C-alpha positions as CSV (number, residue, x, y, z in Angstrom):
1,M,-36.1,-6.6,8.3
2,L,-33.5,-8.0,10.5
3,F,-31.6,-4.6,10.7
4,T,-33.0,-1.4,11.0
5,K,-31.2,1.7,9.6
6,E,-30.2,2.8,13.3
7,Q,-28.5,-0.8,13.6
8,L,-26.7,-0.4,10.5
9,R,-25.5,2.7,11.1
10,K,-24.5,1.3,14.9
11,L,-22.4,-1.3,13.3
12,V,-20.8,0.7,10.3
13,I,-19.9,4.0,11.8
14,P,-17.7,2.6,14.4
15,L,-16.0,0.6,11.8
16,L,-15.2,3.3,9.6
17,V,-13.6,5.4,12.9
18,E,-11.7,2.0,13.5
19,Q,-10.2,1.5,10.2
20,L,-9.6,5.3,9.5
21,L,-7.8,5.2,13.4
22,A,-5.7,2.1,12.1
23,V,-4.5,3.5,8.9
24,A,-4.0,7.0,10.5
25,V,-1.8,5.9,13.1
26,G,0.0,3.4,10.3
27,M,0.7,6.6,8.4
28,I,2.3,8.2,11.5
29,D,4.3,5.6,12.5
30,V,6.1,5.5,8.9
31,V,6.2,9.3,9.1
32,M,8.0,8.5,12.5
33,I,10.1,6.0,11.3
34,S,11.0,7.9,8.4
35,A,13.2,10.3,10.9
36,A,15.6,7.3,11.2
37,G,16.2,7.4,7.5
38,E,14.7,6.0,4.1
39,A,16.7,2.5,5.1
40,S,14.5,2.0,8.4
41,V,11.3,2.9,6.6
42,S,12.1,0.2,4.1
43,G,13.2,-2.6,6.4
44,V,10.1,-2.0,8.5
45,S,7.7,-2.1,5.1
46,L,9.4,-5.3,4.2
47,V,8.7,-7.3,7.6
48,D,5.4,-5.8,7.8
49,N,4.6,-7.8,4.4
50,V,5.3,-10.9,6.5
51,N,3.4,-9.5,9.5
52,V,0.3,-8.9,7.3
53,L,0.6,-12.5,5.6
54,L,0.9,-14.4,9.1
55,I,-1.7,-11.6,10.9
56,G,-4.4,-12.6,7.6
57,L,-4.1,-16.1,8.1
58,F,-5.5,-15.7,11.9
59,S,-7.8,-13.2,11.0
60,A,-9.4,-15.4,8.5
61,L,-9.7,-18.4,11.3
62,A,-11.5,-15.5,13.3
63,T,-13.6,-14.6,10.4
64,G,-14.9,-18.3,10.2
65,G,-15.5,-18.2,13.6
66,A,-17.6,-14.9,13.2
67,V,-19.4,-16.1,10.4
68,V,-20.5,-19.1,12.4
69,A,-21.4,-17.2,15.1
70,G,-23.5,-14.8,13.1
71,Q,-25.1,-17.8,11.5
72,Y,-26.2,-19.2,15.1
73,L,-27.2,-15.7,16.0
74,G,-29.5,-15.7,12.9
75,Q,-31.0,-19.3,14.0
76,K,-31.4,-17.6,17.8
77,D,-29.4,-20.3,18.9
78,R,-27.2,-18.2,21.2
79,E,-25.9,-21.3,23.1
80,D,-23.7,-22.8,20.2
81,A,-22.9,-19.0,19.3
82,C,-20.6,-18.8,22.2
83,K,-19.4,-22.5,21.9
84,A,-18.0,-21.1,18.4
85,A,-16.7,-17.6,20.4
86,N,-15.0,-20.2,22.5
87,Q,-13.7,-22.4,20.1
88,V,-12.1,-19.8,18.0
89,I,-10.5,-17.9,20.6
90,L,-8.7,-21.2,21.7
91,F,-7.8,-22.0,18.4
92,V,-6.1,-18.7,17.0
93,A,-4.4,-18.6,20.7
94,V,-2.7,-22.0,20.1
95,S,-1.8,-22.0,16.8
96,S,-0.5,-18.2,16.8
97,L,2.0,-19.2,19.1
98,A,2.8,-21.9,17.3
99,V,3.6,-19.7,14.3
100,M,5.5,-17.1,16.6
101,L,7.8,-19.6,18.0
102,L,8.8,-20.7,14.4
103,L,9.0,-17.2,12.7
104,L,11.5,-16.2,16.0
105,A,13.4,-19.7,15.1
106,F,13.8,-19.5,11.2
107,H,14.1,-15.2,11.2
108,R,17.2,-15.6,9.6
109,F,16.2,-17.8,6.6
110,I,13.2,-15.8,6.0
111,L,14.8,-12.4,5.8
112,T,17.5,-13.4,3.7
113,R,15.6,-16.4,1.3
114,V,12.5,-14.0,1.3
115,F,13.9,-10.5,0.2
116,G,17.3,-11.6,-1.2
117,R,20.2,-8.8,-1.9
118,I,19.0,-5.8,-0.1
119,D,21.2,-3.0,1.5
120,A,23.2,-4.0,4.9
121,D,21.0,-1.2,6.8
122,V,17.9,-2.0,5.5
123,M,18.6,-5.7,6.4
124,A,19.8,-4.4,10.0
125,A,16.1,-2.4,10.4
126,A,14.1,-5.4,8.8
127,K,15.8,-8.0,11.3
128,T,15.2,-6.3,14.5
129,Y,11.4,-5.2,13.6
130,L,10.8,-9.1,12.7
131,I,12.2,-10.2,15.9
132,I,10.4,-7.6,18.3
133,T,7.2,-7.8,16.4
134,G,7.1,-11.4,16.2
135,F,6.5,-11.5,19.7
136,S,2.9,-9.3,19.3
137,I,1.5,-12.4,16.7
138,P,-0.6,-14.2,19.2
139,P,-2.2,-11.3,21.0
140,L,-3.0,-9.8,17.6
141,A,-4.5,-12.9,16.5
142,V,-6.4,-13.1,19.8
143,Y,-7.7,-9.4,19.6
144,N,-8.6,-10.1,15.7
145,G,-10.9,-13.1,16.7
146,G,-12.7,-11.1,19.7
147,A,-13.1,-8.0,17.5
148,A,-14.5,-10.4,14.8
149,L,-17.2,-11.8,17.5
150,F,-18.2,-8.4,18.9
151,R,-19.1,-7.7,15.1
152,A,-20.8,-10.6,14.6
153,M,-23.0,-9.4,17.2
154,G,-23.6,-6.0,15.6
155,N,-21.3,-4.3,18.5
156,S,-18.5,-2.7,16.6
157,K,-18.6,0.4,19.1
158,V,-16.8,-1.7,21.5
159,T,-13.4,-2.6,19.0
160,M,-13.7,0.9,17.7
161,W,-12.8,2.0,21.3
162,I,-10.2,-0.8,21.9
163,S,-8.7,0.3,18.4
164,L,-8.5,3.8,19.7
165,L,-6.4,3.2,22.8
166,M,-4.3,0.7,21.1
167,N,-3.3,3.3,18.3
168,C,-2.8,6.0,21.1
169,I,-0.9,3.9,22.8
170,N,1.3,2.8,19.7
171,A,1.8,6.5,18.7
172,A,2.9,7.5,22.5
173,G,5.6,5.0,22.4
174,N,6.7,5.9,19.0
175,A,6.9,9.2,20.0
176,I,9.0,8.4,23.5
177,L,11.1,5.7,22.0
178,I,12.0,7.3,18.4
179,Y,12.3,10.7,19.2
180,G,13.1,10.3,22.9
181,V,15.0,7.6,23.4
182,K,16.3,7.4,20.0
183,I,16.4,3.8,19.3
184,G,14.6,3.8,16.1
185,V,13.2,0.7,14.6
186,A,13.3,-0.9,17.8
187,G,11.7,1.7,19.4
188,A,9.0,1.4,16.7
189,A,8.5,-2.4,17.2
190,I,8.1,-2.6,21.0
191,A,5.7,0.3,21.0
192,T,3.5,-1.6,18.2
193,T,4.0,-5.2,20.4
194,F,2.9,-3.5,23.5
195,S,0.0,-1.7,22.2
196,R,-1.3,-5.2,20.7
197,V,-1.1,-6.9,24.1
198,V,-3.0,-4.2,26.0
199,A,-5.6,-4.7,23.1
200,A,-5.8,-8.6,23.5
201,V,-6.2,-8.4,27.3
202,I,-8.9,-5.9,27.1
203,V,-11.1,-7.7,24.6
204,I,-10.8,-11.1,26.4
205,V,-11.9,-9.3,29.8
206,L,-14.9,-7.9,27.7
207,L,-16.2,-11.1,25.9
208,L,-16.3,-12.5,29.4
209,N,-19.3,-10.7,30.2
210,Q,-22.1,-13.5,30.0
211,N,-24.5,-10.6,28.9
212,N,-23.3,-10.5,25.7
213,A,-25.3,-12.2,22.8
214,I,-21.9,-14.1,22.1
215,H,-19.4,-14.2,25.0
216,L,-16.7,-16.9,26.4
217,T,-18.0,-19.2,29.0
218,R,-17.1,-19.1,32.8
219,P,-15.0,-20.9,33.3
220,F,-13.1,-21.3,29.8
221,E,-13.0,-24.5,28.3
222,F,-9.4,-25.5,27.3
223,R,-10.6,-28.2,25.0
224,F,-11.2,-28.6,21.3
225,H,-14.6,-29.7,19.9
226,R,-14.0,-31.5,16.4
227,K,-17.8,-30.6,15.0
228,M,-17.6,-26.8,15.9
229,I,-13.8,-26.4,14.6
230,H,-14.7,-28.1,11.6
231,K,-17.6,-25.6,11.0
232,I,-15.2,-23.1,11.8
233,L,-12.2,-23.9,9.5
234,Y,-14.4,-24.9,6.6
235,I,-14.7,-20.9,6.3
236,G,-11.7,-20.1,7.9
237,I,-9.1,-22.3,5.9
238,P,-10.2,-21.4,2.7
239,N,-10.5,-17.8,3.5
240,G,-7.2,-18.1,5.4
241,L,-5.1,-19.8,2.5
242,E,-6.7,-17.1,0.3
243,N,-5.3,-14.0,2.2
244,S,-2.1,-16.0,3.2
245,I,-1.3,-16.9,-0.6
246,F,-2.4,-13.4,-1.4
247,Q,0.3,-11.9,1.0
248,L,2.8,-14.5,-0.1
249,G,2.2,-13.2,-3.6
250,K,2.8,-9.9,-2.5
251,I,6.1,-10.6,-0.7
252,L,7.2,-12.3,-4.0
253,I,6.8,-9.6,-5.7
254,L,8.9,-7.5,-3.0
255,S,12.2,-9.1,-4.7
256,L,11.2,-7.2,-7.5
257,V,10.2,-4.0,-6.0
258,S,13.7,-4.5,-3.6
259,V,16.3,-4.9,-6.7
260,C,14.7,-1.2,-7.9
261,G,16.8,0.4,-5.1
262,T,16.4,1.7,-1.9
263,Y,14.5,4.9,-3.1
264,A,11.8,2.7,-4.9
265,I,11.4,0.6,-1.7
266,A,10.4,3.8,0.4
267,A,8.0,5.2,-2.2
268,N,6.3,1.8,-2.4
269,A,6.0,1.5,1.3
270,V,4.7,5.2,1.6
271,A,2.3,4.8,-1.2
272,G,1.0,1.3,-0.1
273,T,0.7,3.3,3.8
274,I,-1.6,5.9,2.2
275,T,-3.5,4.0,-0.4
276,T,-5.1,2.0,2.8
277,L,-6.6,5.1,3.4
278,N,-8.1,5.2,-0.1
279,I,-9.8,1.7,0.3
280,L,-10.8,2.5,4.0
281,P,-14.4,2.4,3.4
282,G,-14.4,-0.8,1.5
283,T,-12.4,-2.6,4.4
284,A,-15.0,-1.0,7.0
285,L,-18.1,-1.7,5.0
286,G,-16.9,-5.3,4.1
287,L,-16.6,-6.8,7.2
288,A,-20.0,-5.0,8.5
289,M,-21.2,-6.9,5.1
290,L,-19.6,-10.2,6.5
291,S,-21.5,-9.9,9.7
292,V,-24.9,-8.8,8.5
293,I,-25.0,-11.2,5.6
294,S,-24.0,-14.0,8.0
295,V,-27.0,-13.6,10.0
296,C,-29.5,-13.1,7.0
297,V,-28.2,-16.3,5.7
298,G,-28.8,-18.0,8.9
299,A,-32.2,-17.0,9.1
300,G,-32.5,-18.3,5.4
301,D,-33.5,-14.9,4.1
302,Y,-31.6,-14.5,1.0
303,E,-33.4,-11.8,-0.2
304,Q,-32.5,-9.5,2.8
305,A,-28.9,-10.9,1.9
306,K,-29.4,-9.2,-1.7
307,F,-31.0,-6.1,-0.1
308,Y,-28.1,-5.3,2.3
309,T,-25.6,-6.3,-0.2
310,K,-26.5,-3.7,-2.7
311,K,-27.0,-1.4,0.0
312,L,-23.6,-1.6,1.4
313,M,-21.9,-1.9,-2.4
314,V,-23.5,1.3,-3.2
315,Q,-21.8,3.0,-0.3
316,I,-18.5,1.6,-0.6
317,H,-18.2,2.7,-4.2
318,I,-19.6,6.6,-3.2
319,Y,-16.9,6.8,-0.2
320,I,-14.2,5.2,-2.2
321,G,-14.8,7.5,-5.0
322,V,-15.0,11.0,-3.1
323,I,-11.7,9.8,-1.3
324,S,-10.2,8.9,-4.5
325,L,-10.6,12.2,-5.9
326,L,-9.4,13.9,-2.8
327,L,-6.2,11.9,-3.0
328,F,-5.8,12.3,-6.4
329,F,-5.3,16.2,-6.1
330,C,-3.9,16.4,-2.9
331,T,-0.9,13.7,-3.3
332,P,2.1,16.0,-3.4
333,L,1.2,17.5,0.0
334,I,0.6,14.2,1.4
335,V,3.6,12.6,0.3
336,K,5.9,15.9,1.6
337,A,5.3,14.7,5.0
338,Y,7.3,11.4,4.4
339,H,10.2,13.3,3.8
340,L,11.2,11.6,1.0
341,S,14.3,12.1,-1.7
342,P,12.8,13.6,-4.8
343,Q,12.9,10.8,-6.9
344,A,11.2,8.7,-4.3
345,A,8.6,11.2,-3.8
346,E,8.0,11.6,-7.5
347,L,7.3,8.0,-7.8
348,A,5.1,7.6,-4.7
349,E,2.6,10.4,-6.1
350,K,2.5,8.2,-9.4
351,L,1.7,5.2,-7.8
352,L,-0.9,7.1,-5.3
353,R,-2.8,8.7,-8.5
354,Y,-3.1,5.4,-10.2
355,H,-4.5,3.6,-7.4
356,A,-7.2,6.4,-6.7
357,V,-8.4,5.9,-10.2
358,C,-8.5,2.2,-10.5
359,A,-9.6,1.9,-6.4
360,M,-13.0,3.6,-7.6
361,L,-13.7,1.9,-10.5
362,F,-13.3,-2.0,-9.6
363,W,-12.1,-2.6,-6.0
364,P,-15.1,-3.2,-4.0
365,E,-16.3,-5.6,-6.7
366,S,-12.8,-7.2,-6.3
367,F,-12.7,-7.3,-2.4
368,S,-15.8,-6.1,-0.7
369,L,-18.6,-8.2,-2.8
370,P,-16.8,-11.8,-1.8
371,N,-17.9,-11.4,1.7
372,T,-21.5,-11.6,1.0
373,L,-20.0,-15.0,-0.8
374,R,-18.0,-15.9,2.2
375,A,-20.9,-15.3,4.9
376,A,-22.6,-18.1,2.7
377,N,-20.3,-20.5,3.0
378,D,-19.2,-20.2,-0.7
379,V,-15.3,-19.9,0.3
380,H,-14.2,-22.6,-2.1
381,F,-14.8,-20.3,-5.0
382,T,-13.4,-17.2,-3.6
383,M,-10.6,-18.9,-2.7
384,G,-9.8,-20.8,-6.3
385,I,-10.5,-17.1,-8.0
386,S,-8.2,-15.0,-5.7
387,V,-5.4,-17.6,-5.9
388,F,-5.7,-17.9,-9.7
389,S,-5.8,-14.1,-10.3
390,M,-2.9,-13.7,-7.9
391,W,-0.7,-16.2,-9.5
392,V,-1.6,-15.8,-13.2
393,F,-2.5,-11.7,-13.1
394,R,-0.4,-10.2,-10.4
395,I,2.8,-12.4,-10.2
396,I,3.5,-13.0,-13.8
397,F,2.4,-9.9,-15.0
398,S,4.7,-7.9,-12.5
399,Y,7.7,-9.9,-13.6
400,L,6.8,-9.2,-17.3
401,L,6.2,-5.6,-16.9
402,V,9.2,-5.2,-14.5
403,N,11.8,-7.5,-16.2
404,L,10.8,-7.6,-19.8
405,F,9.2,-4.0,-20.4
406,G,11.4,-2.2,-17.7
407,M,8.8,-0.8,-16.3
408,G,10.2,-0.7,-12.3
409,V,7.6,-0.4,-9.4
410,F,5.0,0.9,-11.5
411,G,4.7,-2.2,-13.8
412,V,3.9,-4.4,-9.9
413,W,1.1,-1.7,-9.5
414,I,-0.2,-2.2,-12.9
415,A,-0.1,-6.0,-12.6
416,M,-1.8,-5.3,-9.2
417,T,-4.7,-3.5,-10.6
418,I,-5.4,-6.0,-13.9
419,D,-5.9,-8.8,-10.8
420,W,-8.6,-6.4,-9.4
421,L,-10.3,-6.3,-12.3
422,F,-10.2,-10.2,-13.1
423,R,-11.6,-10.7,-9.5
424,A,-14.4,-8.0,-10.2
425,I,-15.5,-9.3,-13.2
426,V,-15.8,-13.2,-12.2
427,L,-17.0,-12.4,-8.6
428,S,-19.6,-10.3,-9.9
429,I,-21.0,-13.0,-12.3
430,R,-20.9,-15.4,-9.2
431,Y,-23.2,-13.2,-7.4
432,I,-25.6,-12.5,-9.8
433,R,-26.0,-15.8,-10.9
434,G,-26.6,-16.6,-7.2
435,K,-24.8,-19.8,-6.9
436,W,-23.5,-18.8,-3.5
437,K,-27.2,-19.2,-2.0
438,L,-26.8,-23.0,-2.2
439,K,-23.7,-23.5,0.0
440,Y,-25.4,-22.8,3.2
441,V,-26.9,-25.9,5.0
442,K,-28.1,-25.5,8.7
């Protein structure tokens, strides 16, 4: 076996802890910001969707590099694995810097065109948060690139500790700047940006350790290699487009949420934050799946790829099922911590319970299983299905359910789960038929 139970445990448990930390601090962030009012929560939540769009793009590119590096490790080729590491860090650093400059230059256009008519206080909060957190895009892109490389070599413990430090800095900064200095949204944005800079510096320093199976070379080569970049982008671009179009669709749908009123934006923001806890095991084990399967594919052992896919998918279903049941029955207590108005709290509880039921039924096949396909270079199929499903089911059905049937924000969430169901069916069929095995060429 390419991975022992102990090796899997050392990979999976830190990933679970890391994702739990990220979700917990995200929830604490919203609770802290809520002290400044629903307008602040709404403004931050709107901008977070823009940030997630950009971050997802660079995370996908980092994933491309990690998959290529993992495949080289499966072939016992450490030299090319390290070359892939160099190239992915250089590429995400340069491209994220360019995107940051564009974001800052056109922030007014983004806010007015994307979100349309929203209350003035919500717009003010959104503008402040967008400008300040815009500076954190390059360091976060570099951190995600480094974290993906550590996961590729089966060392997720490092990123767990960095995530812990980053989240502690963020939470402490929020407490000082929001409650102490009392600068509200600006304080939350500054704390977030500073924590990401620290994380980026640490991960680069650790990657310079030449004893790592995958490391950055000394001196670092500031030059792109066409062949290696092509291999990385072959996986990274489809995955990045998939993530970006997915987030773009969510941003477009926010225009429907925003016209439902500030209470609806706040309820949607709180529910969206809490539901990340619901799918946390799927996110964490999905990252583990990407690392494990890329090594199996690089070694040409598809039977082990299928074995580990089944093993991890069963675990994801069990973990998400347990969390879904807990959230379903504990929702009122959780929502109460966010100090929402009665109308917003009632809506948030409804959204959370609906999500809990759907997540344990078919979320894993929709979002975790595709990582096996991506690890085998079957990226164009997953991208095509995701883009088609997003636009046809999530976006069109959202407009129909909100505007034609008057279902409000709940209609958006119903459309979201229709999207999940379609993806789950098609991607499961693709996996069972085994065509993904034909996509990797050494």
